[in-house]
C-alpha positions in Angstrom: 42.0 16.4 71.0 45.1 18.5 70.5 43.4 20.5 67.7 40.5 21.1 69.9 42.5 22.3 72.7 44.4 24.7 70.3 41.0 25.9 68.7 39.8 26.5 72.4 43.0 28.4 73.2 42.7 30.5 70.2 39.0 31.2 70.9 39.9 32.2 74.5 42.5 34.7 73.1 40.3 36.2 70.7 37.6 36.7 73.4 40.2 38.4 75.5 41.2 40.5 72.8 37.8 41.4 72.0 37.1 42.4 75.6 40.0 44.6 75.8 39.0 46.5 72.5 35.5 46.8 73.8 36.9 47.9 77.2 39.0 50.5 75.4 36.3 51.8 73.2 34.0 52.1 76.1 36.4 54.0 78.1 37.0 56.4 75.0 33.3 56.9 74.7 33.0 57.7 78.4 35.7 60.1 78.1 34.1 61.9 75.2 30.9 61.9 77.1 32.4 63.4 80.2 34.1 66.2 78.0 31.0 67.0 76.2 29.3 67.3 79.7 32.0 69.5 80.8 31.6 71.7 77.5 27.8 71.9 78.2 28.2 72.9 81.8 30.6 75.7 80.8 28.2 77.0 78.0 25.3 76.8 80.5 27.4 79.1 82.8 28.3 81.4 79.8 24.7 81.7 78.9 23.3 81.9 82.6 25.9 84.7 82.9 25.1 86.7 79.8 21.5 86.5 80.7 22.2 87.9 84.2 24.1 90.7 82.4 21.6 91.2 79.7 18.7 91.4 82.5 20.9 93.9 84.5 21.5 96.0 81.6 17.6 96.1 80.9 17.0 97.1 84.4 19.7 99.8 84.1 18.2 100.9 80.9 14.6 101.3 82.4 16.2 103.2 85.6 17.7 105.6 83.2 14.5 106.0 81.3 12.6 106.5 84.4 15.2 108.7 86.2 16.2 110.9 83.1 12.7 111.2 81.5 13.8 109.4 78.2 12.3 106.9 76.1 13.5 104.8 73.1 11.3 104.7 69.9 12.1 102.1 66.9 10.3 102.1 63.6 10.7 99.1 61.1 9.5 100.7 57.7 9.4 97.2 55.9 6.7 96.0 58.6 5.5 99.5 59.1 5.7 98.6 63.0 6.8 100.8 66.0 8.3 99.7 69.2 7.8 101.9 72.3 10.1 101.4 75.2 8.4 101.6 78.7 10.1 105.1 79.2 8.5 106.3 76.2 5.1 105.2 77.2 5.5 107.1 80.4 6.3 110.3 78.4 3.1 110.2 76.7 1.0 109.4 80.1 0.7 105.6 79.4 1.3 102.8 81.8 4.7 101.3 81.4 3.0 97.9 81.0 0.4 99.0 78.5 0.4 96.8 75.4 0.3 98.7 71.9 -1.5 96.7 69.2 -1.1 97.0 65.5 -2.0 100.5 64.7 -2.2 101.8 68.5 0.9 103.8 68.2 -0.3 105.7 64.9 -3.8 106.2 66.3 -2.5 107.5 69.6 0.1 110.0 68.0 -2.5 111.2 65.5 -4.9 112.0 68.2 -1.9 114.3 69.7 -1.3 116.0 66.1 2.2 114.3 66.0 3.0 112.6 62.6 6.1 111.0 63.9 6.5 108.3 61.6 6.3 110.6 58.4 8.4 113.4 59.9 11.1 110.9 60.8 11.1 109.2 57.5 11.4 112.5 55.8 14.5 113.2 57.8 16.1 110.0 57.5 15.7 109.9 53.9 16.8 113.7 53.5 19.4 114.1 56.0 22.8 112.0 56.3 23.5 110.9 59.8 21.8 111.8 62.9 18.8 114.0 62.9 16.4 115.7 65.5 12.8 116.2 65.9 10.7 118.5 68.4 7.1 118.2 69.2 4.7 119.3 71.7 2.2 117.0 73.1 -0.7 116.7 75.8 -0.6 113.6 77.5 -3.3 111.4 78.9 -3.2 113.3 82.2 -3.6 116.5 80.5 -0.3 117.8 81.1 1.5 119.6 78.1 5.1 118.3 77.4 7.7 119.2 75.0 9.6 116.4 73.6 13.0 116.2 71.7 14.0 113.4 69.5 17.6 112.6 68.4 17.5 109.7 66.1 19.5 107.7 63.2 18.7 105.3 60.4 20.2 101.8 60.4 20.5 100.0 57.0 20.6 96.4 56.3 23.3 94.5 54.4 22.2 95.8 51.0 22.3 99.5 52.2 18.3 99.8 52.5 16.7 101.3 55.4 16.1 98.7 58.0 15.0 100.6 60.9 15.0 104.1 62.6 16.0 104.4 66.3 15.4 107.5 68.2 16.1 108.7 71.8 13.1 110.7 73.3 13.8 113.4 75.8 11.4 115.2 77.8 12.6 119.0 77.5 9.3 120.4 79.1 11.2 122.2 81.9 13.9 123.4 79.4 11.1 124.7 77.2 9.5 126.5 80.1 12.6 128.1 81.1 13.4 129.1 77.6 10.0 130.7 77.1 10.4 132.3 80.5 13.7 133.6 79.2 12.1 134.9 75.9 9.3 136.7 78.0 12.1 138.2 80.3 14.1 139.4 77.4 11.0 140.9 75.6 9.9 142.6 78.8 13.6 144.0 79.3 13.5 145.4 75.7 10.2 147.0 76.3 11.4 148.6 79.5 14.5 149.7 77.9 12.5 151.2 75.2 10.0 152.9 77.6 13.0 154.1 79.5 14.6 155.4 76.3 11.3 156.8 75.3 10.9 158.6 78.8 14.5 159.9 78.5 13.8 161.4 75.0 10.2 162.7 75.6 9.3 166.0 76.9 7.4 165.4 80.2 5.0 168.2 79.9 3.9 168.0 76.2 4.7 164.3 75.5 6.5 165.3 72.2 10.3 164.9 71.7 12.7 166.8 74.1 15.9 168.5 73.1 18.1 165.4 73.4 15.6 163.5 71.0 15.7 166.4 68.7 19.4 166.8 68.6 19.8 163.2 68.0 17.5 163.3 65.1 19.2 166.2 63.4 22.6 164.6 63.7 21.5 161.4 61.9 19.5 163.5 59.6 22.3 165.4 58.5 24.4 162.3 57.6 21.8 161.7 54.8 21.6 165.4 53.7 25.6 165.6 53.3 25.4 162.2 51.2 22.8 163.9 49.1 20.2 161.4 49.9 17.5 163.7 51.3 17.0 167.4 52.1 16.6 168.1 55.8 14.8 171.2 57.2 14.2 172.8 60.7 11.4 175.0 61.5 12.0 176.7 65.1 8.9 178.3 66.6 8.6 180.6 69.5 5.4 181.6 71.3 4.8 185.2 71.3 4.8 187.1 74.5 4.6 183.9 76.6 5.8 185.6 79.8 2.7 187.7 79.7 0.7 184.4 79.6 2.3 183.3 82.8 2.1 186.6 84.6 -1.5 186.9 83.7 -3.0 183.6 83.7 -0.5 181.7 85.9 2.1 179.0 85.2 -0.5 176.1 85.1 -2.4 178.0 82.6 1.0 178.6 80.6 1.5 174.8 80.8 -1.8 174.1 79.1 -0.9 176.7 76.4 2.4 174.8 75.8 0.6 171.5 75.6 -1.9 173.1 73.1 0.8 174.4 70.8 2.4 171.0 70.8 -0.8 169.4 69.9 -1.3 171.8 67.0 2.1 171.3 65.7 1.7 167.6 65.4 -1.6 167.9 63.6 -0.4 170.4 61.1 3.3 168.5 60.6 3.5 165.7 58.0 3.4 162.0 58.9 6.9 161.1 59.9 8.1 164.7 60.8 9.6 165.3 64.0 7.9 167.7 66.5 9.9 168.6 69.6 10.2 171.2 72.5 13.6 172.3 73.2 13.2 174.5 76.2 10.6 177.1 77.6 8.2 178.2 74.7 10.3 177.1 71.8 9.6 174.5 69.6 11.3 172.5 66.5 9.9 170.8 63.6 12.2 168.5 61.7 11.5 167.6 58.0 13.0 165.3 55.5 12.8 165.4 51.9 10.8 168.8 51.7 12.0 171.6 49.4 12.1 175.3 50.7 8.6 176.0 49.3 6.9 173.2 50.9 8.7 174.0 54.3 7.4 177.5 54.1 3.8 176.3 53.4 3.9 173.9 56.3 5.3 176.8 58.6 2.5 179.2 57.4 -0.1 176.6 57.9 1.0 175.9 61.4 1.4 179.7 62.2 -2.3 180.3 61.2 -3.5 177.3 63.1 -1.8 178.4 66.4 -3.2 181.9 65.8 -6.8 180.4 65.2 -6.8 177.4 67.6 -4.6 177.9 70.4 -7.2 179.3 72.9 -7.8 177.1 75.9 -9.8 177.3 79.2 -11.0 180.6 78.2 -7.8 182.2 77.4 -7.4 183.9 74.2 -5.2 182.3 71.4 -1.5 183.0 71.4 0.7 183.4 68.3 4.1 182.3 67.3 7.0 183.4 65.3 9.0 180.9 63.3 12.2 180.6 61.4 13.3 177.8 58.9 16.4 176.6 57.3 17.1 173.9 54.9 20.6 172.2 55.1 23.5 172.8 52.4 26.6 171.1 51.9 28.4 173.3 54.4 26.0 172.7 57.1 26.4 170.8 60.4 23.7 170.1 63.2 24.7 173.3 64.9 25.0 175.4 62.1 21.5 174.3 60.6 19.9 175.2 64.0 22.0 178.6 64.2 20.5 179.6 60.7 17.0 178.5 61.6 17.2 180.6 65.0 18.4 183.6 63.2 15.5 183.4 60.9 13.1 183.1 64.0 15.0 186.2 65.5 14.3 188.0 62.1 10.5 187.0 62.4 10.5 188.5 65.9 12.1 191.8 64.7 9.7 192.0 62.0 6.7 192.1 64.4 6.1 188.6 65.6 3.6 186.3 64.2 5.7 186.0 61.0 7.6 183.1 59.0 11.0 183.8 58.0 13.5 181.8 55.9 17.2 181.6 56.8 19.6 183.4 54.6 
């Protein structure tokens, strides 16, 4: 009986101990479960917040694309796959929600005459760092657009090309302004050239005026003094021109001046300068002609005037001429003075003559 009581007491003690141990283990497990639940809740909050931020960033990105007329283009060469953002689709006239299946992007670009993949690959393989492309397209709405892309290559862990990412910007308005500016500049240059031509052109005859002649002589004398080319001047004056005006009137005299200018241009060589320096006096400037050739041209011009200068029923007029070829001591003014002195000698010799300067 005593032994059985002891055994019963021991059994009770062991049961109590087991119960205590079990309770402790269960309490520990409950604490672990509670801690795990807390961690899971915190993780859920982090994921949810990050998801919200990601969604916000996506919305901001789309807003930026729509507002700034930009788009994002990605190309993965290993997969030969393009990824277009909604903004990029809009730039090409597509709907933002349009889905581009396999090969659709290539077909669409090829129809627009744009080989974006090859151009980007050539740039990515040939230029370090960022690179730029520019292309013109006509979108599905028939609108012409100028697009500029700034892109870069991204490599994988082994240094091989993983993808190309490019930001495409609509620069149509800028291109239009640039073209307008180019047209304005061209127009301004043309206007300036016309103004210069008018300022250097004799209004009556359409040939060079005194200002243009003097500028030509000044520049030609530089080459003459440098020994690069001979420079010669023929100065001609219409004989008895005052009597033409007195007999036939000033309008008839103007027609004679126009006819003389025409003949001088016809008889001069290509590239020679023909100008009117005042009244009935004309100048022909020649480069690279020796004295014999200058005299031959002057004589030919004198004969042509005597034979072909009649106009509107008026008889032909004659012209006296003097010419000079530059030497090392000449200036523009001295060359003119020598040619003018030769003209005076031709007048003194009886007019309708050609004389060479001393």
